[in-house]
Backbone as JSON, one array per atom type, in Angstrom:
{
  "sequence": "MAEDYIVIGRSRLDIEQKAIDFLLKYERHCLDVDAAPVDVEKLLDRSMYLEADYSMEIVSDQDMYGNVEAMTSFSDRVIEIRESDFNALQSPGRARFTVCHEIGHALLHTDQLENITIEESRSLKLCRQKEDIPSYRSADWQAEAFASALLMPAPTAITIFKEMSAEGWADVMIVQAFIERFKVSWKAAEVRLEIIKQFLSSGRGRSLILYYDNKKDSVTPITESL",
  "N": [[0.64, -1.46, -0.04], [0.34, 2.34, -0.33], [0.28, 4.13, 1.75], [1.74, 4.59, 5.63], [2.05, 4.05, 8.81], [3.91, 6.66, 10.85], [6.04, 6.15, 13.84], [7.89, 4.96, 16.48], [11.21, 5.39, 16.31], [12.95, 2.95, 14.93], [16.37, 0.97, 14.94], [18.0, -1.46, 12.6], [19.25, -3.06, 13.39], [18.59, -2.92, 16.33], [15.77, -4.43, 15.98], [16.95, -6.48, 14.88], [18.12, -8.12, 17.22], [15.27, -8.0, 18.9], [13.8, -9.79, 17.91], [15.39, -12.09, 17.75], [15.47, -12.34, 20.58], [13.12, -13.43, 20.85], [12.67, -15.49, 19.27], [14.05, -16.87, 21.28], [12.58, -16.94, 23.79], [10.16, -18.81, 22.4], [10.66, -19.78, 20.2], [12.73, -21.27, 20.37], [14.56, -23.82, 19.48], [14.8, -23.09, 16.62], [16.61, -20.93, 16.0], [18.93, -22.95, 15.79], [21.71, -24.36, 13.13], [20.77, -26.8, 11.94], [17.97, -27.14, 12.78], [14.21, -27.27, 12.12], [12.55, -25.07, 10.09], [10.39, -22.03, 11.17], [7.88, -22.14, 13.46], [5.6, -20.79, 12.28], [2.61, -20.66, 12.71], [2.38, -21.96, 15.17], [3.26, -19.86, 16.97], [1.47, -17.63, 16.54], [-0.72, -19.17, 17.51], [0.07, -19.44, 20.19], [2.12, -17.77, 21.6], [1.75, -15.6, 20.28], [-0.69, -14.81, 22.32], [0.38, -15.4, 24.85], [2.67, -13.43, 25.27], [1.56, -10.81, 24.1], [-0.69, -10.67, 24.12], [-2.5, -11.0, 22.41], [-5.26, -12.24, 19.62], [-5.96, -14.53, 17.58], [-7.63, -14.5, 13.98], [-9.26, -16.3, 11.75], [-10.38, -15.73, 8.45], [-12.68, -15.88, 6.14], [-11.65, -15.91, 2.56], [-12.96, -14.75, 1.03], [-14.15, -12.9, 2.91], [-12.96, -11.02, 3.7], [-11.0, -7.82, 3.52], [-11.0, -6.16, 0.73], [-8.02, -7.11, -0.93], [-6.67, -7.35, 0.82], [-3.93, -9.46, 3.0], [-3.46, -10.16, 5.41], [-3.75, -8.97, 8.58], [-3.37, -6.47, 11.32], [-5.27, -6.12, 13.68], [-4.83, -3.08, 16.46], [-6.34, -1.53, 18.32], [-8.12, -3.7, 19.11], [-6.88, -5.81, 19.45], [-6.11, -8.29, 17.88], [-5.29, -10.28, 15.12], [-5.99, -10.58, 12.02], [-5.96, -12.95, 9.48], [-5.91, -14.04, 5.92], [-7.79, -17.07, 4.84], [-7.02, -18.6, 2.76], [-4.22, -17.79, 2.75], [-3.85, -18.75, 5.69], [-3.79, -21.32, 5.24], [-1.32, -22.01, 4.25], [0.65, -21.72, 5.49], [2.75, -24.05, 6.37], [4.16, -23.87, 4.45], [6.6, -23.28, 2.09], [6.84, -19.87, 0.96], [5.16, -16.87, 0.7], [2.87, -16.34, 1.97], [4.22, -16.82, 4.36], [5.63, -14.77, 5.39], [3.66, -12.68, 5.19], [2.84, -13.29, 7.52], [4.06, -13.06, 9.08], [5.1, -10.14, 9.47], [2.72, -9.18, 9.76], [2.56, -10.34, 12.74], [5.16, -8.69, 13.81], [4.25, -6.12, 13.85], [2.61, -6.13, 15.6], [4.08, -6.67, 17.82], [5.64, -4.78, 18.24], [4.11, -2.11, 17.99], [1.64, -1.91, 18.87], [1.89, -0.65, 21.36], [1.67, 2.11, 20.65], [-0.11, 2.65, 18.52], [-2.58, 1.58, 19.6], [-4.94, 2.9, 20.14], [-5.92, 2.98, 17.66], [-8.85, 1.96, 15.4], [-10.06, -0.55, 14.26], [-11.32, -0.32, 11.94], [-10.18, 2.65, 11.21], [-7.91, 1.69, 10.86], [-8.36, 0.73, 8.28], [-9.04, 1.8, 6.64], [-7.21, 3.98, 6.98], [-6.98, 6.36, 7.66], [-5.77, 7.67, 9.08], [-2.95, 7.34, 8.12], [-0.08, 8.51, 6.38], [1.51, 9.26, 3.39], [4.2, 6.69, 2.37], [6.79, 8.0, 1.21], [6.99, 10.06, 2.27], [8.03, 9.34, 4.76], [11.08, 8.47, 7.03], [12.91, 5.48, 6.51], [13.83, 4.29, 9.29], [11.38, 4.62, 11.19], [9.3, 4.26, 9.99], [6.19, 2.13, 10.31], [5.47, 0.08, 8.21], [8.43, -0.66, 7.34], [9.58, -1.25, 9.93], [8.32, -3.5, 10.8], [8.83, -5.6, 8.47], [11.1, -5.69, 8.61], [10.86, -7.14, 10.81], [10.02, -9.73, 10.16], [11.69, -10.53, 8.34], [13.91, -10.88, 9.98], [12.81, -12.78, 12.23], [11.67, -15.35, 10.54], [14.44, -15.89, 9.42], [16.78, -16.26, 11.3], [19.27, -13.97, 12.22], [21.83, -15.38, 13.64], [21.38, -18.03, 12.3], [21.4, -17.63, 9.96], [24.02, -16.19, 9.51], [25.63, -18.16, 10.12], [24.74, -19.82, 7.85], [25.7, -18.84, 5.63], [28.47, -17.96, 5.91], [29.44, -20.41, 6.43], [28.84, -21.7, 3.53], [29.8, -19.72, 2.07], [32.71, -20.02, 2.92], [33.26, -22.59, 1.5], [33.42, -22.04, -1.32], [30.69, -21.46, -2.71], [28.42, -20.23, -4.78], [26.21, -16.92, -4.35], [23.78, -17.53, -5.48], [22.95, -20.26, -5.16], [23.41, -20.29, -2.09], [21.02, -18.6, -1.84], [19.32, -20.48, -2.47], [19.68, -22.11, -0.52], [19.21, -20.78, 1.68], [15.78, -20.8, 1.31], [15.06, -23.5, 1.3], [16.05, -24.12, 4.08], [14.54, -22.04, 5.46], [11.89, -21.7, 5.16], [10.95, -19.87, 2.54], [10.26, -17.17, 0.66], [11.81, -16.78, -2.93], [12.2, -14.32, -3.58], [12.55, -13.4, -0.75], [14.61, -14.47, 0.4], [16.85, -13.73, -1.34], [16.65, -10.71, -0.28], [17.47, -11.23, 2.18], [19.77, -12.18, 2.21], [21.23, -10.26, 1.38], [21.6, -8.37, 3.02], [22.97, -9.75, 5.3], [25.01, -10.18, 4.42], [25.61, -7.29, 4.32], [25.34, -7.0, 7.22], [28.01, -8.62, 8.2], [29.91, -7.09, 6.7], [29.79, -4.86, 7.67], [30.9, -5.16, 10.54], [28.37, -5.52, 11.99], [27.4, -7.92, 12.03], [29.28, -9.55, 13.6], [28.59, -8.68, 15.88], [26.09, -9.05, 16.36], [25.98, -12.16, 16.47], [27.47, -12.41, 19.23], [25.86, -11.11, 20.8], [23.53, -12.95, 20.65], [25.02, -15.38, 21.74], [25.59, -14.22, 24.18], [22.89, -14.02, 25.68], [21.49, -16.74, 24.92], [21.6, -18.01, 27.51], [20.47, -16.76, 29.33], [18.16, -15.96, 28.91], [15.03, -17.16, 29.78], [13.25, -20.22, 28.01], [9.19, -20.32, 27.04], [7.85, -22.81, 27.52], [6.36, -25.85, 26.83], [4.23, -26.76, 28.3], [2.98, -24.86, 29.69]],
  "CA": [[-0.06, -0.3, -0.16], [1.02, 3.78, -0.9], [0.07, 4.71, 3.15], [2.07, 4.01, 6.47], [2.03, 4.39, 10.19], [4.51, 6.7, 11.42], [6.59, 5.21, 15.03], [9.37, 5.63, 17.16], [12.53, 5.36, 15.28], [14.26, 1.9, 15.32], [17.64, 0.67, 14.13], [17.54, -2.61, 12.54], [19.67, -4.37, 14.55], [17.27, -3.62, 17.15], [14.42, -5.04, 15.51], [17.02, -7.69, 14.99], [17.87, -8.46, 18.57], [14.02, -8.23, 19.33], [13.5, -11.26, 17.18], [16.2, -13.14, 18.68], [14.5, -12.49, 22.25], [11.55, -13.41, 21.06], [12.73, -17.07, 19.21], [14.58, -17.56, 22.58], [11.45, -17.74, 24.37], [9.19, -18.79, 22.12], [11.09, -21.42, 19.28], [14.59, -21.78, 20.46], [15.57, -24.37, 18.02], [15.0, -22.67, 15.44], [18.19, -20.82, 16.06], [19.86, -24.12, 15.22], [21.78, -24.16, 11.51], [20.32, -28.04, 11.4], [16.74, -27.24, 13.2], [13.07, -27.23, 11.24], [12.36, -23.95, 9.93], [9.97, -21.54, 12.54], [6.59, -22.58, 13.31], [4.56, -19.66, 11.65], [1.31, -21.09, 12.84], [2.69, -22.07, 16.65], [3.46, -18.56, 17.43], [0.42, -16.9, 16.11], [-1.58, -19.92, 18.32], [0.04, -19.52, 21.91], [3.21, -16.76, 21.75], [1.09, -14.16, 20.81], [-1.28, -14.66, 23.46], [1.07, -14.64, 25.57], [3.24, -12.15, 24.68], [0.77, -8.83, 23.69], [-2.43, -10.16, 24.52], [-3.23, -11.15, 20.85], [-5.62, -13.83, 19.65], [-5.94, -15.14, 15.9], [-8.87, -14.54, 13.39], [-9.0, -16.8, 10.03], [-11.53, -14.78, 7.27], [-12.87, -16.53, 4.48], [-10.99, -15.13, 1.23], [-14.01, -13.42, 0.19], [-14.76, -11.88, 3.59], [-11.38, -10.21, 4.04], [-11.12, -6.82, 3.34], [-10.15, -5.69, -0.66], [-7.3, -7.73, -1.16], [-5.53, -7.75, 2.26], [-3.7, -11.07, 2.98], [-3.38, -10.15, 6.95], [-3.86, -7.41, 8.96], [-3.57, -6.33, 12.63], [-6.5, -4.78, 14.77], [-4.01, -2.92, 17.49], [-6.64, -1.38, 19.81], [-8.95, -5.13, 19.4], [-5.62, -6.98, 20.16], [-6.52, -9.28, 16.72], [-4.65, -10.51, 14.13], [-6.71, -11.26, 11.1], [-5.45, -13.86, 8.71], [-7.3, -15.19, 5.23], [-7.88, -18.44, 5.26], [-6.09, -19.32, 2.23], [-2.89, -17.59, 3.46], [-3.41, -18.95, 6.86], [-3.6, -22.65, 5.01], [0.1, -22.24, 3.51], [1.7, -21.0, 6.3], [3.68, -24.67, 6.3], [4.55, -24.43, 2.95], [7.3, -22.01, 1.59], [6.14, -18.73, 0.29], [4.82, -15.42, 0.95], [2.76, -16.38, 3.11], [4.57, -17.21, 6.07], [6.35, -13.61, 5.47], [3.13, -11.36, 5.59], [1.72, -12.86, 8.91], [5.35, -12.31, 10.5], [5.05, -9.18, 9.26], [1.76, -8.57, 11.48], [3.06, -10.27, 14.12], [5.98, -8.05, 14.33], [3.46, -5.16, 13.77], [1.76, -6.6, 16.93], [5.28, -6.43, 19.11], [6.26, -3.77, 18.03], [3.94, -0.82, 17.49], [0.48, -1.74, 19.74], [2.11, 0.2, 22.33], [1.76, 3.41, 20.3], [-1.49, 2.46, 18.08], [-3.46, 0.58, 19.96], [-6.08, 3.41, 19.69], [-6.61, 3.31, 16.3], [-10.04, 0.78, 15.41], [-10.18, -1.41, 13.08], [-12.04, 0.53, 10.62], [-9.62, 3.09, 11.0], [-6.93, 0.87, 9.87], [-8.28, -0.32, 6.97], [-9.37, 2.92, 5.92], [-5.76, 4.82, 6.52], [-6.93, 7.42, 7.89], [-4.35, 8.38, 10.23], [-1.45, 7.25, 7.64], [0.76, 9.05, 5.84], [2.53, 8.81, 2.74], [5.68, 5.84, 2.57], [7.62, 8.71, 0.81], [6.85, 11.08, 3.52], [8.42, 8.81, 6.35], [12.33, 7.96, 7.27], [12.64, 4.02, 6.94], [13.5, 3.94, 10.31], [10.36, 5.65, 11.37], [8.31, 3.56, 9.06], [6.12, 0.88, 11.2], [5.77, -0.81, 7.72], [9.87, -0.91, 7.12], [10.01, -2.1, 10.81], [7.54, -4.67, 10.45], [9.58, -5.65, 7.15], [12.4, -6.09, 8.94], [10.87, -7.84, 12.04], [9.49, -10.77, 10.0], [13.03, -11.05, 7.81], [14.85, -11.57, 11.29], [12.13, -13.55, 12.69], [12.03, -16.35, 9.64], [15.46, -16.4, 9.15], [17.3, -15.23, 12.58], [20.64, -13.74, 11.92], [23.11, -16.49, 14.24], [21.5, -19.13, 11.71], [21.75, -17.06, 8.49], [25.09, -15.77, 9.16], [26.22, -19.39, 10.23], [25.14, -20.58, 7.0], [26.47, -17.86, 4.59], [29.85, -18.37, 6.16], [29.94, -21.61, 5.88], [29.09, -21.96, 2.09], [30.8, -19.15, 1.25], [33.79, -20.61, 2.57], [33.44, -23.59, 0.12], [33.02, -21.59, -2.54], [29.19, -21.68, -3.34], [27.8, -18.8, -5.22], [25.31, -16.52, -3.93], [22.56, -17.92, -6.19], [22.88, -21.62, -4.14], [23.28, -20.02, -0.37], [19.88, -18.21, -1.42], [18.51, -21.73, -2.92], [20.07, -22.9, 0.96], [17.59, -20.78, 2.84], [14.73, -21.02, 0.92], [14.94, -24.84, 1.93], [16.23, -23.99, 5.85], [13.8, -21.48, 6.38], [10.47, -22.3, 4.28], [10.56, -18.4, 2.24], [10.13, -16.97, -1.22], [13.08, -16.64, -3.53], [12.79, -12.8, -2.74], [12.78, -12.6, 0.42], [15.74, -15.18, 0.77], [17.89, -13.1, -1.78], [16.61, -9.92, 0.19], [18.19, -11.4, 3.4], [21.83, -12.52, 1.88], [22.24, -9.09, 0.86], [21.43, -7.81, 4.45], [23.18, -10.93, 6.1], [26.39, -9.22, 3.99], [26.04, -5.95, 4.9], [26.02, -6.79, 8.38], [29.35, -8.95, 8.34], [31.06, -6.13, 6.2], [29.65, -3.91, 8.67], [30.58, -5.53, 11.84], [27.54, -5.78, 12.79], [27.0, -9.48, 12.42], [29.43, -9.98, 14.68], [27.74, -8.16, 17.43], [24.36, -9.94, 16.54], [26.78, -13.44, 17.16], [27.61, -12.02, 20.37], [24.37, -10.73, 21.17], [23.0, -14.24, 20.9], [25.58, -16.05, 22.27], [25.45, -13.74, 25.84], [21.89, -14.1, 25.69], [20.99, -17.93, 24.96], [21.74, -18.82, 28.66], [19.89, -16.07, 30.33], [16.4, -15.81, 28.54], [13.95, -18.58, 29.93], [12.29, -20.22, 27.69], [7.97, -20.58, 27.75], [7.34, -24.21, 27.86], [4.66, -26.57, 26.23], [3.91, -27.22, 29.69], [2.55, -23.31, 30.15]],
  "C": [[0.98, 1.34, -0.54], [1.07, 4.75, 0.88], [0.81, 3.75, 4.23], [2.32, 4.75, 7.7], [3.6, 5.04, 10.17], [4.87, 6.38, 13.34], [7.86, 5.53, 15.47], [10.19, 4.92, 16.4], [13.25, 3.85, 15.75], [15.38, 1.55, 14.25], [16.89, -1.21, 13.14], [18.24, -3.38, 13.27], [19.11, -4.5, 16.07], [16.4, -4.52, 17.17], [15.61, -6.9, 15.87], [17.32, -8.8, 16.23], [16.26, -8.97, 19.23], [13.73, -9.37, 18.99], [14.09, -12.33, 17.63], [15.84, -13.59, 19.95], [13.46, -13.07, 21.99], [11.59, -14.82, 20.28], [13.55, -17.49, 20.81], [13.7, -18.2, 23.28], [10.2, -19.02, 23.81], [9.73, -20.33, 20.91], [12.78, -21.02, 19.17], [15.37, -22.29, 19.47], [16.06, -24.36, 17.1], [15.92, -22.07, 15.26], [19.18, -22.0, 16.07], [20.21, -24.01, 13.74], [20.86, -25.82, 11.01], [18.58, -28.07, 11.98], [15.35, -26.98, 11.64], [12.61, -25.51, 11.26], [10.94, -23.49, 11.39], [8.54, -21.73, 12.31], [5.11, -21.49, 13.32], [3.08, -19.51, 12.92], [1.1, -21.17, 14.26], [2.86, -20.36, 17.07], [2.33, -17.34, 17.32], [-0.57, -17.69, 17.0], [-1.32, -19.46, 19.38], [1.22, -18.02, 21.84], [2.39, -15.29, 21.83], [0.33, -13.83, 21.46], [-0.55, -14.23, 24.74], [2.16, -13.97, 25.93], [2.45, -10.32, 24.9], [-0.55, -9.17, 23.66], [-3.16, -10.66, 23.31], [-4.14, -12.6, 20.72], [-5.59, -13.47, 18.06], [-7.68, -15.04, 15.31], [-8.4, -15.23, 12.52], [-10.59, -16.57, 9.59], [-11.34, -15.46, 6.37], [-12.09, -15.27, 3.39], [-12.22, -13.92, 1.16], [-14.77, -12.16, 1.37], [-13.37, -11.23, 3.96], [-11.6, -9.05, 3.19], [-10.1, -6.49, 2.1], [-9.19, -7.27, -0.64], [-5.81, -8.4, 0.01], [-5.11, -9.53, 2.46], [-3.66, -11.32, 4.96], [-3.54, -8.8, 7.31], [-3.87, -7.6, 10.28], [-4.26, -5.42, 13.14], [-5.68, -4.45, 16.49], [-5.19, -2.59, 18.74], [-7.94, -2.61, 20.19], [-7.75, -6.36, 20.08], [-5.69, -8.52, 18.78], [-6.05, -9.35, 15.58], [-5.79, -11.19, 13.11], [-6.4, -12.02, 9.73], [-6.32, -14.31, 7.63], [-7.01, -16.28, 5.27], [-6.83, -19.23, 4.29], [-4.61, -19.08, 2.5], [-2.87, -18.62, 4.89], [-3.05, -20.99, 6.73], [-2.06, -23.02, 3.84], [1.05, -21.57, 4.4], [2.72, -22.74, 6.75], [4.33, -25.03, 5.42], [5.44, -23.23, 2.7], [6.52, -20.8, 0.89], [6.0, -17.59, 0.85], [4.41, -15.58, 2.09], [2.69, -16.72, 4.6], [5.61, -15.61, 6.28], [5.34, -12.33, 5.86], [2.43, -12.02, 6.78], [2.63, -12.63, 9.51], [5.58, -11.32, 10.54], [3.69, -8.57, 10.52], [2.01, -8.92, 12.81], [4.29, -9.11, 14.66], [5.53, -6.24, 14.17], [2.83, -5.19, 15.79], [2.68, -6.17, 18.31], [5.53, -5.36, 18.92], [6.14, -1.92, 18.22], [2.51, -1.05, 19.0], [0.79, -0.68, 20.68], [1.57, 1.53, 21.95], [0.47, 3.89, 18.9], [-2.34, 1.68, 18.65], [-4.93, 1.33, 20.0], [-6.88, 3.62, 18.49], [-7.25, 1.88, 15.87], [-9.62, -0.07, 14.18], [-10.71, -0.96, 11.54], [-11.4, 1.34, 10.53], [-8.48, 2.79, 10.19], [-7.17, 0.37, 8.11], [-9.27, 1.02, 6.09], [-7.95, 3.92, 5.57], [-5.93, 6.06, 6.62], [-5.84, 8.25, 8.45], [-2.73, 7.56, 9.82], [-1.27, 8.38, 6.99], [1.39, 8.16, 4.73], [3.55, 7.94, 2.64], [6.62, 7.05, 2.02], [7.89, 9.76, 2.0], [7.77, 10.68, 5.1], [9.52, 7.65, 6.18], [11.85, 6.29, 7.61], [12.54, 3.9, 8.21], [12.51, 3.98, 11.25], [8.77, 4.93, 10.68], [7.54, 1.99, 9.68], [6.17, -0.31, 9.9], [7.45, -1.11, 7.65], [9.9, -2.06, 8.32], [9.5, -3.55, 11.09], [8.06, -6.0, 9.48], [10.43, -6.75, 8.07], [12.12, -7.58, 9.81], [10.33, -9.41, 11.1], [10.95, -11.33, 8.77], [13.98, -12.08, 8.97], [14.2, -12.5, 11.66], [12.23, -15.12, 11.53], [13.24, -16.96, 9.45], [16.69, -15.07, 10.12], [18.89, -15.17, 11.77], [21.71, -14.78, 11.97], [23.13, -17.34, 13.11], [22.01, -18.65, 10.17], [23.21, -16.97, 8.09], [26.22, -17.49, 9.24], [26.73, -19.83, 8.45], [25.93, -20.22, 5.54], [27.72, -18.09, 4.8], [30.35, -19.57, 5.86], [29.98, -22.25, 4.35], [29.91, -21.0, 2.0], [32.44, -19.45, 1.31], [34.31, -21.65, 1.79], [33.17, -22.96, -1.24], [31.43, -21.67, -3.19], [28.85, -20.49, -3.55], [26.55, -18.59, -4.52], [23.76, -17.39, -4.45], [22.46, -19.6, -5.32], [22.44, -21.06, -2.66], [21.37, -19.33, -0.74], [18.96, -19.13, -1.48], [18.57, -22.26, -1.12], [18.83, -21.72, 1.84], [16.75, -20.44, 2.69], [14.38, -22.5, 1.23], [15.09, -24.74, 3.1], [15.08, -22.99, 6.35], [12.19, -21.19, 5.36], [10.21, -20.56, 3.62], [10.99, -18.58, 1.07], [11.69, -16.36, -1.37], [13.31, -14.9, -2.73], [12.95, -12.64, -1.39], [14.01, -13.3, 1.25], [17.01, -14.42, -0.1], [17.6, -11.82, -1.05], [17.7, -10.21, 1.77], [19.79, -11.72, 3.4], [21.86, -11.68, 2.09], [21.92, -8.7, 2.19], [22.42, -8.4, 5.65], [25.18, -9.87, 5.72], [26.41, -7.94, 4.15], [26.14, -6.25, 6.6], [27.35, -7.45, 8.61], [30.07, -7.6, 7.69], [30.53, -4.77, 6.75], [30.48, -3.82, 10.33], [29.57, -5.99, 12.58], [26.93, -7.62, 13.14], [27.66, -10.25, 13.54], [28.99, -9.5, 16.33], [26.52, -8.48, 17.35], [24.98, -11.24, 17.2], [26.94, -13.31, 19.1], [26.46, -11.7, 20.89], [23.5, -12.25, 21.62], [23.73, -14.92, 22.12], [25.55, -15.72, 24.22], [23.63, -13.89, 26.05], [21.06, -15.32, 25.99], [20.9, -18.22, 26.14], [21.06, -18.13, 29.34], [18.45, -15.4, 30.41], [15.63, -17.29, 28.64], [13.25, -18.53, 28.56], [11.05, -20.71, 28.22], [7.94, -21.81, 27.15], [6.61, -24.72, 27.21], [3.43, -26.37, 27.19], [2.99, -25.98, 29.94], [1.12, -23.16, 29.74]]
}
């Protein structure tokens, strides 16, 4: 869409760290290189309630507003998901990224946007044109960055990239490895690879690895028994 919400500024590094913290609590195993991809349906069904008091509502395709795939109602604390997208959450592709984008909105923006009703969200009355907003203050940019970090966690993606690069694999093969490991689309994997390369060239990759190493033993996981 052409409009967006202005929110408190966040750096990509800050968003990456928040995604690591969230995974350490709810999907810790996904940070292992050889583990299964993030279970997006589980995060929606369980962690969103525990973490932010959100519920999930599956809406039939014909009843979903316009061509929207998923949306967040901040005031009602509900994430609405189009039925066909919900049914695609266990398959590689766009649906997983779309829903993680909404999870990002719920976690990052509820405290700032919770007074906006779902009708106002749909009509975009309180939005601004995207080109008027610096990326770091864009709610959509932040949610997009969070979705990428959630589905393709930096510690895991960095490890895969460094191992494959050391063995001489071309970028196109690393993108394919991301697709297979994380169950994402080609475009999402391609963009994530470029971000990982930027992290490593700037030194932020090392910072994220150190952050993960320091936090993994101090964050208490939320167990299934709760």
